[in-house]
C-alpha positions in Angstrom: 9.4 -13.3 -30.8 12.1 -14.2 -28.9 13.0 -17.7 -28.0 12.5 -16.3 -24.7 8.7 -15.9 -25.0 6.7 -17.7 -27.9 3.3 -16.4 -29.8 0.6 -18.1 -31.4 -2.6 -17.0 -33.3 -5.5 -19.3 -33.0 -7.8 -17.6 -34.9 -9.1 -14.4 -32.7 -6.9 -15.6 -30.3 -3.2 -14.3 -29.4 -1.3 -17.3 -26.8 1.3 -16.1 -25.4 3.6 -18.6 -24.0 6.2 -17.8 -21.4 9.4 -19.9 -22.5 12.2 -20.0 -20.0 11.9 -23.4 -18.1 15.1 -23.5 -16.8 14.4 -20.3 -14.6 10.9 -21.5 -14.3 9.7 -18.8 -16.3 10.9 -16.0 -14.5 11.0 -12.5 -15.7 14.0 -11.1 -16.8 14.3 -7.3 -18.8 14.6 -8.9 -22.3 11.3 -10.8 -21.1 9.3 -8.2 -19.7 9.8 -6.0 -23.1 8.8 -9.2 -25.4 5.4 -9.4 -23.4 4.8 -5.4 -23.8 5.4 -6.1 -27.4 2.8 -9.3 -27.5 0.7 -7.1 -25.5 1.3 -4.0 -27.9 0.5 -6.4 -30.6 -2.9 -7.8 -29.0 -3.9 -4.1 -28.5 -3.2 -2.8 -32.3 -4.6 -5.8 -34.2 -8.3 -5.2 -35.1 -8.4 -9.1 -35.7 -7.3 -10.1 -32.3 -9.9 -10.3 -29.7 -8.6 -11.7 -26.5 -5.2 -13.7 -25.5 -4.2 -16.2 -23.3 -1.2 -16.2 -21.2 0.7 -19.5 -20.0 4.0 -20.4 -19.1 6.3 -24.0 -20.3 7.2 -26.6 -18.1 5.9 -27.6 -15.0 5.7 -23.5 -13.3 3.4 -20.4 -14.5 5.8 -18.1 -13.7 8.5 -17.5 -10.5 8.0 -13.8 -11.0 11.2 -11.3 -11.3 14.5 -13.3 -12.0 16.7 -12.4 -9.0 19.8 -14.2 -10.2 19.3 -11.9 -13.7 19.0 -8.7 -11.3 21.8 -9.4 -9.0 23.9 -10.2 -12.3 22.8 -7.0 -14.4 21.4 -5.2 -12.1 18.5 -4.4 -14.6 14.9 -4.7 -13.1 12.0 -5.9 -15.4 10.2 -2.8 -15.9 9.0 -2.6 -19.3 8.8 1.2 -20.7 5.5 1.1 -22.4 4.0 -1.2 -19.8 5.2 -1.4 -16.7 6.4 -4.0 -14.5 7.0 -7.2 -15.7 5.6 -6.2 -18.9 2.1 -6.0 -17.8 1.2 -5.0 -14.4 1.6 -1.3 -14.7 -0.6 -1.2 -17.9 -2.7 -4.5 -18.8 -3.6 -4.3 -22.1 -7.7 -3.4 -23.3 -8.3 -6.2 -24.5 -9.3 -9.6 -22.1 -6.6 -11.7 -21.2 -7.0 -15.2 -19.6 -3.9 -16.7 -17.7 -3.5 -20.3 -17.8 -1.5 -21.3 -14.8 0.1 -24.2 -13.1 2.3 -25.4 -10.4 4.0 -22.7 -8.3 2.0 -19.1 -9.0 4.3 -16.9 -6.8 5.8 -13.6 -6.1 5.5 -11.4 -9.5 4.3 -14.5 -11.3 1.0 -13.9 -9.1 1.1 -10.1 -9.9 0.8 -11.3 -13.7 -1.8 -13.2 -12.9 -4.1 -10.8 -11.4 -3.2 -8.3 -14.0 -5.2 -10.6 -16.5 -8.7 -10.6 -16.7 -9.2 -14.1 -15.6 -7.4 -16.7 -14.1 -7.6 -20.5 -15.1 -6.0 -22.7 -12.6 -4.9 -26.9 -13.3 -5.2 -28.9 -10.4 -2.5 -28.7 -7.9 -1.3 -24.9 -8.5 -0.5 -22.8 -5.5 -0.7 -19.2 -5.6 0.9 -16.9 -2.9 3.3 -13.2 -2.1 6.0 -15.0 -0.2 7.7 -11.7 -0.2 5.5 -10.0 2.6 7.8 -12.3 5.2 10.3 -10.3 4.6 8.8 -7.0 5.1 7.8 -6.0 1.5 4.6 -5.4 0.0 2.9 -7.0 -3.2 4.4 -3.9 -5.2 2.9 -4.4 -8.5 -1.0 -4.0 -7.7 -1.1 -7.3 -5.8 -2.3 -5.9 -2.4 -4.8 -3.9 -4.6 -6.2 -6.3 -6.8 -6.4 -9.3 -4.3 -9.1 -7.8 -2.4 -10.9 -7.3 -5.6 -10.4 -10.8 -6.6 -10.7 -13.2 -3.5 -13.0 -13.2 -0.8 -12.0 -10.3 2.0 -10.7 -13.0 4.6 -8.5 -15.3 1.8 -7.2 -11.6 0.4 -5.6 -10.8 4.4 -4.9 -14.7 4.7 -2.3 -14.2 1.9 -1.0 -10.4 2.4 -0.6 -10.6 5.9 1.2 -14.0 6.7 2.7 -14.7 3.0 1.4 -18.2 3.3 0.6 -19.9 -0.3 -3.6 -20.6 -1.3 -4.1 -23.8 -2.5 -6.1 -23.6 -6.0 -8.4 -25.7 -4.0 -9.1 -23.4 -1.3 -10.1 -20.4 -4.2 -13.8 -19.9 -5.0 -15.0 -21.6 -7.6 -15.8 -18.7 -10.2 -19.1 -19.9 -12.5 -21.6 -22.8 -12.8 -20.0 -25.1 -15.5 -16.6 -25.1 -14.8 -14.7 -27.4 -13.6 -10.9 -28.6 -12.4 -9.2 -30.7 -14.4 -6.0 -32.4 -13.9 -3.1 -31.6 -16.2 -1.7 -28.5 -17.9 -3.7 -25.1 -17.8 -3.8 -23.6 -21.2 -5.9 -24.0 -24.5 -7.5 -27.2 -23.9 -6.2 -28.1 -21.2 -7.4 -27.7 -17.1 -10.4 -26.0 -16.4 -12.3 -24.0 -18.9 -13.0 -20.9 -19.0 -16.6 -19.4 -20.0 -18.1 -23.3 -20.3 -21.7 -22.4 -19.2 -24.5 -24.7 -20.7 -25.9 -23.8 -23.8 -29.3 -21.6 -23.7 -28.2 -20.0 -20.5 -26.5 -16.6 -19.3 -23.2 -16.3 -20.1 -20.9 -17.5 -17.5 -19.7 -14.1 -16.6 -23.1 -13.2 -15.8 -23.7 -16.1 -13.0 -22.5 -17.1 -9.9 -23.6 -20.5 -7.8 -25.6 -20.7 -5.0 -23.0 -21.1 -2.8 -21.0 -18.5 -4.1 -23.7 -15.8 -3.6 -23.9 -17.1 0.2 -20.3 -16.5 0.7 -19.8 -12.9 -1.1 -20.5 -10.2 1.3 -21.5 -8.0 -1.2 -23.9 -9.8 -3.8 -24.7 -6.5 -5.4 -20.9 -5.9 -6.5 -20.9 -8.6 -9.2 -20.4 -8.9 -13.2 -24.0 -7.9 -14.5 -25.5 -6.9 -17.8 -25.2 -3.0 -18.4 -28.6 -1.1 -19.3 -28.6 -0.2 -23.1 -27.0 2.8 -23.3 -25.5 3.0 -19.9 -22.2 3.2 -20.8 -21.0 5.7 -18.7 -22.6 4.6 -15.7 -19.8 4.6 -13.1 -18.9 0.9 -11.8 -19.4 0.7 -8.1 -15.7 -0.8 -8.1 -13.2 -0.5 -11.1 -14.3 1.5 -13.8 -14.8 -0.7 -17.1 -11.8 -0.6 -19.7 -12.2 0.8 -23.4 -12.2 -2.6 -25.3 -13.3 -4.8 -22.4 -16.5 -6.9 -23.2 -19.7 -4.4 -24.3 -22.3 -6.2 -22.3 -21.0 -6.0 -18.9 -19.8 -3.5 -16.3 -16.5 -3.9 -15.5 -15.6 -5.2 -12.2 -12.9 -7.6 -10.5 -11.9 -10.6 -12.2 -12.7 -13.9 -10.0 -10.4 -16.8 -9.8 -11.7 -20.0 -11.9 -10.9 -23.6 -10.4 -10.8 -25.3 -7.5 -13.6 -26.3 -5.1 -16.4 -23.7 -3.4 -14.6 -24.6 0.1 -13.7 -21.7 1.9 -11.2 -21.5 5.2 -13.5 -21.5 8.2 -10.7 -20.0 10.4 -9.1 -17.5 8.6 -5.6 -17.6 9.2 -5.1 -14.0 9.7 -7.6 -14.5 13.1 -4.9 -16.3 14.1 -2.4 -14.4 13.5 -4.0 -11.8 15.1 -4.4 -13.6 18.2 -1.2 -14.7 18.3 0.5 -10.7 18.8 -1.9 -10.3 22.0 1.5 -11.3 24.2 3.1 -9.0 22.6 0.8 -6.4 22.9 0.6 -6.9 26.2 4.0 -6.6 26.7 4.2 -3.3 25.0 1.4 -2.0 26.8 3.1 -3.0 30.3 6.1 -1.1 29.2 4.0 1.9 28.2 2.0 2.2 31.8 5.5 1.9 33.4 7.2 5.1 31.0 3.7 6.7 31.9 4.0 6.3 35.5 7.3 7.2 35.8 6.4 10.5 34.4 8.4 10.2 31.3 5.4 11.1 28.9 1.6 12.3 29.0 -0.8 11.5 26.1 -1.1 14.2 23.3 -2.7 14.8 20.1 -0.8 13.8 17.3 2.2 12.0 19.1 3.8 10.7 16.1 4.6 14.0 14.8 4.7 16.3 18.1 6.4 13.7 20.4 9.9 13.7 19.9 11.9 11.6 22.7 14.9 10.1 21.5 15.5 8.2 24.5 12.1 6.9 24.4 13.4 5.5 20.8 16.3 4.1 22.0 14.4 2.1 24.6 12.1 0.7 22.1 14.9 0.1 20.0 16.7 -1.9 23.5 13.8 -4.3 23.5 13.9 -4.9 19.5 10.8 -2.9 19.0 12.3 -0.8 15.7 13.5 -2.3 12.9 11.2 -5.5 13.6 11.1 -6.6 9.8 14.7 -5.9 8.7 17.0 -8.8 8.6 19.4 -9.7 11.1 22.5 -8.7 9.2 21.4 -5.4 9.3 20.7 -4.9 13.2 16.9 -5.8 12.7 14.9 -8.6 14.3 13.3 -10.5 10.9 9.8 -10.3 12.3 6.3 -10.4 10.5 4.8 -7.1 9.3 1.9 -8.1 11.4 3.9 -8.3 14.9 5.6 -4.9 13.5 1.7 -3.7 13.2 0.5 -5.0 16.7 3.5 -2.8 18.4 3.0 0.3 16.0 -1.2 0.0 17.2 -0.3 -0.1 21.1 2.2 3.0 20.6 -0.1 5.2 18.7 -3.4 4.1 20.8 -1.0 5.2 23.9 0.1 8.4 22.4 3.5 7.4 23.0 5.8 9.9 21.7 7.4 8.2 18.9 8.2 10.8 16.7 12.1 11.0 16.4 12.0 7.1 15.1 8.5 7.1 13.2 9.6 8.2 9.5 12.9 6.3 10.0 10.9 2.7 11.2 8.1 3.2 8.9 9.5 3.8 5.5 13.0 4.7 5.2 14.2 1.5 6.1 12.0 -0.3 4.3 12.9 1.5 1.2 16.5 1.2 1.9 15.9 -2.6 2.1 14.2 -2.6 -1.4 16.3 -0.2 -3.2 19.3 0.8 -1.4 23.0 -0.1 -2.0 25.2 -2.4 0.3 26.8 0.7 2.0 23.7 2.6 2.3 22.0 -0.1 4.3 25.2 -0.7 6.4 25.0 2.9 6.9 21.9 3.5 8.0 19.5 0.3 9.2 21.3 -0.5 12.2 21.3 3.0 13.7 17.9 3.0 12.9 17.0 -0.4 14.6 18.7 0.9 17.4 16.3 4.0 17.7 19.5 6.2 17.2 19.2 7.6 13.3 16.9 10.0 12.4 15.2 10.7 9.0 12.6 13.4 7.5 11.0 13.3 4.1 11.7 15.8 1.6 8.7 15.3 -0.8 6.7 18.6 -0.8 7.6 22.3 -2.4 6.0 25.5 -2.2 3.6 24.9 -5.2 4.3 21.3 -5.2 2.1 19.3 -2.7 -0.6 17.2 -4.2 1.1 17.4 -7.6 4.4 15.8 -6.4 5.8 15.5 -10.4 6.4 19.1 -10.6 9.2 19.6 -8.0 11.5 22.4 -9.1 14.1 21.0 -6.5 17.2 20.3 -8.8 20.2 18.5 -8.8 23.1 19.3 -11.2 25.8 17.1 -12.4 28.9 17.6 -10.8 32.0 15.2 -10.3 31.4 12.4 -8.2 28.0 13.7 -7.6 25.1 16.3 -7.3 24.9 19.9 -6.2 21.2 20.0 -5.3 19.6 23.7 -5.0 15.6 24.1 -4.0 13.3 24.2 -1.2 11.3 21.6 0.6 8.5 22.1 2.9 6.6 20.7 5.6 9.5 18.5 6.6 8.5 17.4 10.0 11.6 16.8 12.6 14.5 18.3 10.0 15.7 19.9 12.8 16.8 17.3 14.6 16.8 14.4 12.0 20.2 13.0 10.4 19.3 13.4 7.1 16.1 13.0 4.4 15.2 11.6 1.1 14.7 14.0 -1.5 13.2 13.6 -5.4 14.9 16.0 -7.1 14.8 16.5 -11.0 18.0 15.7 -12.3 16.9 16.0 -16.0 15.4 18.6 -18.1 11.7 18.7 -17.7 9.4 16.9 -20.2 6.2 17.8 -20.3 4.7 14.8 -22.0 6.4 12.5 -19.5 6.0 15.0 -16.3 7.1 11.7 -14.0 10.8 10.9 -15.6 13.8 12.7 -14.5 13.1 12.6 -11.4 15.9 10.8 -8.9 15.4 10.0 -5.1 18.5 11.7 -3.5 19.4 10.8 0.4 20.5 14.5 1.7 22.6 14.7 5.0 20.6 17.4 7.2 23.9 18.6 8.5 25.7 19.2 5.0 27.0 22.5 4.2 24.3 24.8 2.5 21.5 23.6 3.9 19.1 26.0 5.8 16.2 24.9 8.2 13.4 27.1 8.6 10.8 26.5 11.6 7.1 26.5 10.6 5.3 26.9 14.0 1.6 25.2 14.5 -1.5 26.8 15.6 -0.8 25.2 18.9 3.1 27.2 19.1 4.4 23.4 18.6 7.4 22.9 16.2 7.9 20.2 13.9 7.3 21.3 10.7 10.4 22.6 8.8 11.0 24.5 5.5 14.6 23.1 4.3 16.5 24.9 1.7 19.5 23.1 0.2 21.9 25.5 -2.0 24.0 23.8 -3.9 24.3 21.2 -1.4 26.6 18.3 -2.5 25.7 14.6 -2.7 28.1 12.1 -3.6 27.0 9.2 -6.1 26.9 6.9 -3.1 23.6 8.6 -2.0 21.7 8.4 -4.9 18.8 5.6 -3.9 18.1 3.5 -6.9 18.8 4.1 -10.8 19.3 8.0 -11.7 16.0 9.4 -12.9 14.1 6.2 -11.7 12.9 8.6 -8.7 9.1 8.4 -9.4 9.4 4.8 -9.2 11.0 5.3 -5.6 8.6 8.0 -4.3 5.5 6.0 -5.0 6.9 2.8 -3.4 7.9 5.0 -0.5 4.3 6.6 -0.3 3.0 2.9 0.2 4.7 2.6 3.3 4.1 6.1 4.7 0.1 5.9 3.8 -1.1 2.7 4.9 -0.4 2.6 8.2 -2.7 3.0 11.5 -1.7 6.3 12.3 -3.8 7.8 9.5 -6.7 6.9 12.2 -5.6 7.0 15.6 -3.7 10.6 15.4 -6.5 11.7 17.7 -7.5 8.2 19.4 -6.6 9.4 22.9 -9.5 12.0 22.8 -11.9 9.2 21.6 -10.9 7.0 24.9 -11.0 10.2 27.0 -14.5 10.5 25.8 -15.7 7.2 26.3 -14.3 7.1 29.8 -15.8 10.3 30.6 -19.4 9.1 29.5 -19.0 6.2 31.3 -18.1 7.6 34.7 -21.0 9.9 34.2 -23.3 9.4 37.3 -26.5 10.1 35.8 -28.1 7.6 33.3 -27.6 10.2 30.0 -23.9 9.0 30.1 -24.4 5.5 29.5 -27.1 6.0 27.1 -25.0 7.9 24.7 -22.5 4.6 24.8 -25.2 2.4 24.2 -27.2 4.2 21.5 -26.4 2.9 18.1 -26.4 5.9 16.3 -24.5 8.2 18.9 -21.4 9.9 18.3 -19.1 7.6 20.3 -20.2 4.8 18.3 -19.8 6.4 15.2 -16.2 6.7 16.0 -15.6 3.4 16.9 -16.9 2.0 13.6 -14.7 4.8 11.7 -11.9 3.2 14.0 -12.7 -0.1 13.0 -13.1 0.4 9.5 -10.0 2.4 9.3 -8.1 -0.2 10.7 -9.3 -3.1 8.5 -7.8 -1.2 5.9 -4.6 -0.4 7.2 -4.3 -4.1 7.8 -5.2 -5.1 4.2 -2.3 -2.3 3.6 -4.4 -0.5 1.1 -2.9 2.7 -0.5 -5.1 5.7 0.3 -5.5 6.5 -3.7 -5.4 3.1 -5.2 -7.1 2.4 -8.7 -10.7 1.3 -8.0 -10.8 2.3 -4.5 -10.5 6.0 -4.5 -12.3 6.7 -1.5 -10.0 4.9 0.5 -7.6 7.9 0.9 -10.1 9.8 2.5 -11.1 7.7 5.3 -8.0 8.1 7.8 -8.5 12.2 7.5 -12.0 11.9 7.8 -11.8 9.7 10.9 -9.5 12.2 12.7 -11.7 15.4 11.9 -14.7 14.1 13.6 -13.6 12.9 16.9 -13.2 16.5 18.4 -16.5 17.6 17.6 -17.9 14.5 18.9 -16.3 15.1 22.1 -17.1 18.9 22.1 -20.7 18.0 21.5 -20.8 15.3 24.2 -18.7 17.1 27.4 -19.8 20.3 29.0 -16.1 21.3 28.7 -14.2 23.9 27.4 -10.8 23.4 25.1 -7.8 24.5 27.5 -4.1 23.9 26.2 -2.9 24.7 29.3 -5.3 22.7 31.9 -4.4 20.0 33.9 -7.5 18.1 32.9 -6.3 16.1 29.9 -10.1 15.8 28.7 -9.7 19.7 28.2 -6.1 19.4 27.1 -6.5 16.5 24.3 -9.7 18.4 22.9 -7.6 21.8 22.5 -5.1 20.3 21.0 -7.0 17.9 18.4 -9.1 21.0 17.4 -5.6 23.0 16.7 -4.2 20.1 14.8 -7.4 19.3 12.6 -6.5 21.9 9.9 -3.0 19.7 9.1 -5.8 16.7 8.8 -7.1 18.1 5.9 -3.8 18.5 4.1 -1.6 15.0 4.7 -1.9 12.8 1.6 -3.7 15.5 -0.1 -6.0 17.9 0.5 -9.8 17.4 0.6 -10.5 19.0 -2.2 -7.7 16.8 -4.3 -9.1 13.7 -2.6 -12.9 14.4 -3.7 -11.5 15.4 -7.2 -9.5 11.7 -7.3 -12.7 10.1 -5.9 -14.7 11.8 -9.0 -12.0 11.0 -11.1 -12.6 6.9 -10.2 -16.2 7.4 -10.5 -16.2 8.5 -13.8 -17.9 11.8 -13.0 -14.6 14.1 -13.9 
């Protein structure tokens, strides 16, 4: 194997060593390809049963080699196994990560993609990229919540602070942390349970039982003949240990110490002054008659002046660096501002898409020219974007888009049709995945490119799509041989699918998924509290009644948004369904408890909001995939389809 990756066979075990100590074992493209080739060897050789992945020197892996990327522009993405040579498609046979020193960023993603983590004393884990706004995009945001207790995963994903190995829960009895190097014959030893007892991976010590809020979701023996029984959290991979039901692998090493006061609680409390500031601003705007609460205000409430006032207060582009007009604040602070604005049904539609996903995508994939062109205006609330993903007959199946880009001198001629583009009649531009290479039916996601298309370009036709309410924010956008210069390609040509899915990570994980009709829930609670009879108070107190049911749904979805979970993430297919469910349930609950008739033209906010919610509800079953599509995703994840 190449010098930057060493492999050695020790009986049925393949030992893989990252061998770039001068770069702290950071991964460049050749290393990613070499690691993928080693894992292919592991899967393809019947004499190999497992692998140990470790690093040379004092650090396991520093993640992506940013210096190499700056010099060559090549990302360490293997064609066969995805990012860093492992995180996209881990091997089917078990892999143990022997880690030491700093395990950060992409290095942590690599460790999380393994089946077991064996840590040396003094090891620290972390995802520091969240301090700059990005998410752990190699699967870490999903895998962390499966491998660590909920409060520790939240702490790491929201604060970016490193977690010492001493704060990680020890996985099994009989496993102890030892000073020195973590690897074959060193450090914590996996599976070192006492002889004659159950296998180590089927046991938890007593303290771990007390800490685990879901004791039934652990490794446990699978009954004979139960090969196809669905696992509650993660389907068993082919080639896994036949006597176990596949679950999220835990950390090994460290003590039983857990943080008594999770840092995330302190971080949330620290946003209270900011929340009060936003509430005071919203109350002032409402008192001045500048807006009235409406259902689905993030799409229907287009007010460019309101967006500019937010920009003046530094509440747009909050996580963007100051050099691009941003404010360098944390993702949690942005979450606090966003949540307060949505709960108040403020008119945020003008800046919504640009601030939520366009800015972070440009920061991550855009050229310096693109960043300078758009990011300062987004932070000021003066530049607005749409989304050009869906097409007729290409909604949930986004890989089937037929809008094409034909190569021409200096750029591309784009022709096709995009649909459901919110705000296109006001926006300056939109992101559009287009097919720039012929469709390969065996690799449908290949050949797509993400283009930035100015909506005032010659050849762009925008046609309105009116809602049942009569409102107009959806559009059909028809580009006909629209010229898009090479400078407006986002990232590399042909890598559009990666850009789209990264953009969706921002789109599908925010609080808007459950706050679209929150004003109606608030009105419902207020109306019941003001009722003179005792029945209203009983409705509020009853634990099984709709108001509390709605509150529980909102609280549950809020926790998901804080974690930043993707709706259709592997192993948790049901999460993508919760946002639409919570929104769709608010109006039947209000209708069943309040003796009022919906009326769009009423001066009564309860009747008006109820009518708006009823008429907006059909759209809730479409965004992010129809109910039928989402049920299919759930069924596939459960192994019943």
